[in-house]
C-alpha positions in Angstrom: 12.4 -39.9 -3.3 12.4 -36.1 -3.8 15.8 -34.5 -2.8 16.4 -30.8 -2.8 20.0 -29.6 -3.1 20.3 -26.0 -2.0 23.8 -25.0 -0.8 25.5 -21.6 -0.5 29.0 -21.2 -2.0 32.1 -22.7 -0.3 34.0 -19.4 -0.3 37.5 -19.6 -1.8 36.8 -23.0 -3.2 33.5 -23.7 -5.1 30.5 -21.6 -6.1 27.0 -22.7 -5.0 26.4 -24.1 -8.5 29.6 -26.2 -8.4 28.8 -27.5 -4.9 25.3 -28.4 -6.1 26.6 -30.4 -9.1 29.0 -32.4 -7.0 26.2 -33.3 -4.5 23.9 -34.1 -7.4 26.4 -36.6 -8.9 26.8 -38.3 -5.6 23.0 -38.6 -5.1 22.4 -40.1 -8.5 25.2 -42.6 -8.0 23.7 -43.9 -4.7 20.0 -43.2 -5.3 19.6 -43.4 -9.1 15.8 -43.3 -9.0 15.6 -40.2 -6.9 14.1 -37.0 -8.2 16.7 -34.3 -7.6 16.0 -30.5 -7.6 19.3 -28.7 -7.8 18.8 -25.1 -6.5 22.1 -23.3 -5.7 20.9 -20.5 -3.5 22.1 -17.4 -1.7 21.2 -15.6 1.6 21.3 -12.3 -0.3 25.0 -11.9 -0.6 27.2 -13.6 -3.2 25.4 -16.0 -5.5 22.1 -14.2 -5.7 22.8 -13.0 -9.2 23.6 -16.5 -10.3 20.4 -17.8 -8.7 18.2 -15.1 -10.4 19.9 -15.7 -13.8 19.5 -19.5 -13.5 15.8 -19.0 -12.8 15.3 -16.7 -15.8 14.1 -13.7 -13.8 15.8 -11.1 -16.0 19.2 -10.2 -17.6 22.7 -9.3 -16.6 24.0 -5.8 -17.3 27.8 -5.4 -17.5 29.1 -2.0 -16.3 32.4 -0.2 -16.1 33.1 0.6 -12.4 35.9 0.4 -9.8 37.2 -2.3 -7.5 37.6 -1.7 -3.7 40.9 0.1 -4.3 39.7 2.3 -7.1 41.0 0.3 -10.1 38.8 0.1 -13.2 36.9 -3.1 -13.6 33.8 -4.4 -15.4 31.1 -5.8 -13.0 27.5 -7.1 -13.6 24.2 -6.3 -11.9 20.9 -8.0 -12.5 18.0 -6.3 -14.2 14.6 -7.9 -13.6 12.2 -8.5 -16.4 10.0 -5.6 -15.3 13.0 -3.3 -16.2 12.2 -1.2 -13.1 14.0 -3.4 -10.5 17.6 -4.4 -10.1 19.6 -6.7 -7.9 23.1 -5.5 -7.2 25.7 -7.6 -5.4 28.2 -5.5 -3.4 30.8 -8.2 -3.8 30.9 -7.7 -7.6 32.7 -4.3 -7.2 33.6 -4.1 -3.5 34.2 -7.8 -2.6 37.0 -9.4 -0.7 37.3 -11.8 -3.7 38.6 -9.0 -5.9 41.8 -8.4 -3.8 45.0 -10.2 -3.0 45.5 -11.0 0.7 48.3 -8.4 0.8 45.8 -5.7 -0.5 43.2 -6.2 2.2 42.9 -3.0 4.4 39.5 -1.8 5.5 41.0 1.7 6.2 41.5 2.0 2.4 38.9 -0.2 0.7 35.7 1.4 -0.4 32.1 0.7 -1.6 32.4 3.5 -4.2 32.4 1.0 -7.1 29.1 -0.5 -5.8 27.7 3.0 -5.8 28.6 3.3 -9.5 26.6 0.2 -10.2 23.6 1.6 -8.3 23.9 4.9 -10.3 23.9 2.9 -13.6 20.7 1.0 -12.5 19.0 4.3 -11.6 20.1 5.9 -14.9 18.5 3.1 -17.0 15.2 3.6 -15.1 15.2 1.4 -12.1 12.9 2.5 -9.3 13.7 -0.3 -6.9 17.2 -1.5 -6.0 18.0 -4.6 -4.0 21.5 -4.5 -2.7 22.9 -7.8 -1.6 25.8 -7.1 0.7 27.7 -10.3 1.6 31.4 -10.8 0.9 32.6 -7.2 1.3 36.2 -6.1 1.8 35.1 -2.8 3.3 34.3 -1.0 6.5 33.2 2.4 5.2 29.6 2.3 6.4 28.5 2.6 2.8 30.1 6.1 2.5 31.6 5.2 -0.8 28.2 4.4 -2.2 26.9 7.7 -0.9 29.8 9.6 -2.6 29.4 7.8 -5.9 25.7 8.9 -5.9 26.8 12.6 -5.5 26.8 12.9 -1.7 29.6 14.9 -0.1 31.6 14.1 3.1 33.6 17.1 4.1 36.4 17.7 6.6 36.9 20.9 8.7 38.6 22.6 5.7 35.5 21.9 3.5 37.5 19.3 1.5 36.2 15.8 0.8 37.6 13.1 3.0 39.4 10.1 1.3 37.4 7.0 0.4 37.5 4.1 2.8 36.9 3.5 6.5 40.2 5.1 7.8 39.2 8.7 7.9 35.5 8.7 8.7 36.4 10.5 11.9 37.7 13.4 9.9 34.2 14.1 8.4 32.4 17.1 10.0 29.7 17.7 7.4 27.4 15.6 5.3 26.0 17.3 2.2 23.2 16.1 -0.2 22.9 19.2 -2.4 24.3 17.2 -5.4 22.9 13.8 -4.5 21.4 12.0 -7.4 17.7 12.9 -7.5 16.8 9.3 -8.6 18.6 8.0 -5.5 16.4 10.2 -3.3 13.3 8.9 -5.0 14.2 5.2 -5.5 13.4 2.4 -3.1 16.8 1.0 -2.0 16.5 -2.2 -0.1 19.5 -3.7 1.7 19.5 -7.5 1.5 21.4 -8.3 4.6 22.7 -11.8 5.3 23.5 -11.3 9.0 21.8 -10.0 12.1 24.8 -8.2 13.6 24.5 -4.5 14.7 27.0 -1.9 13.6 28.9 -1.5 16.9 29.5 -3.4 20.1 30.8 -6.9 20.9 28.9 -8.5 18.0 29.3 -5.5 15.7 30.9 -5.1 12.3 34.4 -4.1 13.4 34.9 -6.7 16.2 33.3 -9.7 14.3 34.2 -9.1 10.6 37.0 -6.6 10.1 39.8 -9.0 10.9 39.0 -11.2 7.9 39.1 -8.0 5.8 42.7 -7.4 6.8 42.3 -5.3 9.9 45.0 -5.5 12.6 44.0 -5.5 16.3 44.7 -1.8 16.5 42.7 -1.1 13.4 39.7 -3.1 14.8 39.7 -0.8 17.8 40.0 2.3 15.5 37.3 1.1 13.1 34.9 0.7 16.1 35.7 4.3 17.3 35.3 5.7 13.7 32.0 3.9 13.3 30.7 5.3 16.5 31.8 8.8 15.5 30.4 8.7 12.0 27.1 7.3 13.4 26.8 10.3 15.7 27.3 12.5 12.7 24.6 10.7 10.8 22.3 11.1 13.8 22.8 14.9 13.6 22.3 14.9 9.9 19.2 12.7 9.7 18.1 12.1 13.3 18.6 8.3 12.8 20.3 6.1 15.4 22.1 3.5 13.4 24.5 1.7 15.8 22.1 -1.0 17.1 19.9 -1.8 14.1 19.5 -5.5 13.4 21.6 -6.4 10.4 23.2 -2.9 10.3 26.7 -4.4 10.7 26.5 -6.2 7.4 29.3 -5.4 4.9 31.3 -3.2 7.2 28.3 -1.2 8.3 27.0 -0.6 4.7 23.5 -1.5 5.9 23.5 0.9 8.8 25.2 3.6 6.9 22.8 3.6 4.0 19.8 3.4 6.4 21.1 6.7 7.8 22.4 8.4 4.7 19.8 7.3 2.1 16.8 6.2 4.2 17.3 2.6 2.8 15.4 -0.3 4.3 17.2 -3.3 5.7 15.6 -6.7 5.0 16.7 -10.3 5.1 18.2 -11.2 1.8 17.1 -14.8 2.3 13.5 -13.7 2.9 13.5 -11.7 -0.3 14.8 -14.6 -2.4 12.6 -17.1 -0.6 9.6 -15.1 -1.7 10.8 -14.7 -5.3 11.5 -18.4 -5.6 8.5 -19.8 -3.7 11.1 -21.7 -1.7 8.9 -23.0 1.2 6.6 -24.8 -1.2 9.6 -26.5 -2.9 11.0 -27.5 0.5 7.6 -28.9 1.7 7.6 -31.2 -1.4 11.0 -32.7 -0.6 11.9 -35.8 1.4 15.5 -34.8 2.1 17.2 -31.4 1.9 20.9 -31.0 1.5 22.5 -27.6 2.1 25.9 -26.2 3.2 28.5 -23.5 3.2 32.3 -23.4 3.4 32.7 -22.7 7.1 29.9 -23.4 9.6 30.7 -21.5 12.8 28.8 -19.5 15.4 28.4 -16.6 12.9 26.4 -19.0 10.8 23.7 -18.9 13.4 23.2 -15.2 12.7 20.9 -15.8 9.7 23.3 -17.5 7.2 21.7 -19.7 4.5 22.0 -23.2 6.0 20.4 -22.2 9.3 17.6 -20.4 7.5 17.0 -23.5 5.4 17.1 -25.6 8.5 14.4 -23.5 10.2 12.0 -24.2 7.4 12.8 -27.9 7.2 12.4 -28.2 11.0 8.9 -26.7 10.7 7.9 -29.4 8.1 10.0 -32.2 9.8 12.1 -32.9 6.8 15.6 -34.6 7.3 18.3 -32.1 6.6 22.0 -32.4 5.8 24.4 -29.5 6.2 27.8 -30.0 4.5 30.7 -27.7 5.4 34.4 -27.5 4.7 35.0 -26.6 8.4 32.8 -26.9 11.4 33.6 -24.8 14.4 30.3 -24.2 16.1 29.4 -24.6 19.8 27.4 -27.8 19.8 25.2 -26.5 22.6 23.9 -23.8 20.3 22.6 -26.2 17.7 21.3 -29.1 19.9 17.7 -28.0 19.4 17.9 -27.9 15.6 16.6 -30.8 13.3 19.7 -31.3 11.2 23.1 -33.0 11.0 26.3 -31.2 10.1 29.1 -33.0 8.3 32.6 -31.8 7.8 33.6 -33.0 4.3 37.3 -32.9 5.0 39.3 -35.7 6.7 41.0 -34.8 10.0 44.4 -33.0 9.8 44.0 -32.0 6.2 45.7 -28.7 5.5 43.5 -25.7 4.4 45.3 -25.6 1.0 44.7 -29.2 0.3 41.1 -29.0 1.5 40.5 -26.2 -1.0 41.9 -28.2 -3.9 40.1 -31.4 -2.9 36.6 -30.0 -2.2 34.9 -31.7 -5.1 36.4 -35.1 -4.2 35.7 -34.7 -0.5 32.1 -33.7 -1.1 31.6 -36.9 -3.2 33.2 -39.2 -0.6 31.2 -37.7 2.3 27.9 -37.8 0.4 28.5 -41.5 -0.5 29.1 -42.2 3.2 26.0 -40.3 4.4 23.6 -41.6 1.8 24.6 -45.3 2.0 24.1 -45.1 5.8 20.8 -43.2 5.3 19.5 -45.9 2.9 20.4 -48.7 5.3 19.0 -47.1 8.5 16.6 -44.4 7.3 18.5 -42.1 9.7 21.3 -39.6 9.3 24.7 -40.5 10.7 
């Protein structure tokens, strides 16, 4: 029996690699003669660098840069073997994982540090940059990246506005005179892991900014500032960025860089799927096990488990999705060919669930696989 284990990370608890190893141990315990392919994956956000490194596609480059609040840190990016292509994870320098809960504030947090990583990649000769933008702590529409690459955002007094999403409405002029020439020439591809647009009911502010620390009033303000800055970009580059598919990813970084740097927006999953020859691997499997920390209605907007399930449905392969928390409308998934399993017992506190993730994955996998062997069906 060929079993493919291909989860995303369980954010705040286990990396995709750690989740894979726990599932693998459970599989070997119940089905010892199975052939297991452990392939911790990413939808283009966090975890892509680990995936590329594990599959020996290149090397890590460690760079001095800044965290979302401007403190000096060291962060890696991935240089492909051709030495002309880099994969940069926004979360490495601008991620929510870099801040304490009390520090979260999308009015102040910035993508500037990610821009420094891009600049370093350009300086060492990269002509193509993939920017994976999951896990951000920011809502600055990528303006920090633009500034790090030499762009200027000026207020009515011809002074640069502060970094972060809080004063985008103070910008009256976008200048590119000092923009890094290599940034103008390079191909910058945004690897987006969601389909949300920048603004509106399903936009970046209303869907994602609360988890980044925004209050209800700040959510309203971020939406207004996004609309304003978008109108400024339209004057600057004749690009309408508010409704682009995937433009809302990472606090509007995708939409902002599309407008400011003419970046392209593509599915991060599709990029990595091609690099890894994933569909062929899935077709050769008899059972696929994937998962993520929280499976909710947002997961249906192109997150990893749903993208895996789309491929397995095409090839009629039984599919298990493990999650630490399931809060999805069942009507929205009734036509999919998978089963979702919450690994945690009822009424377990969030804090205990985080600490017991390994144990709970093991218990749930034992339960699922024993039933599967007896009945040849999923629970």
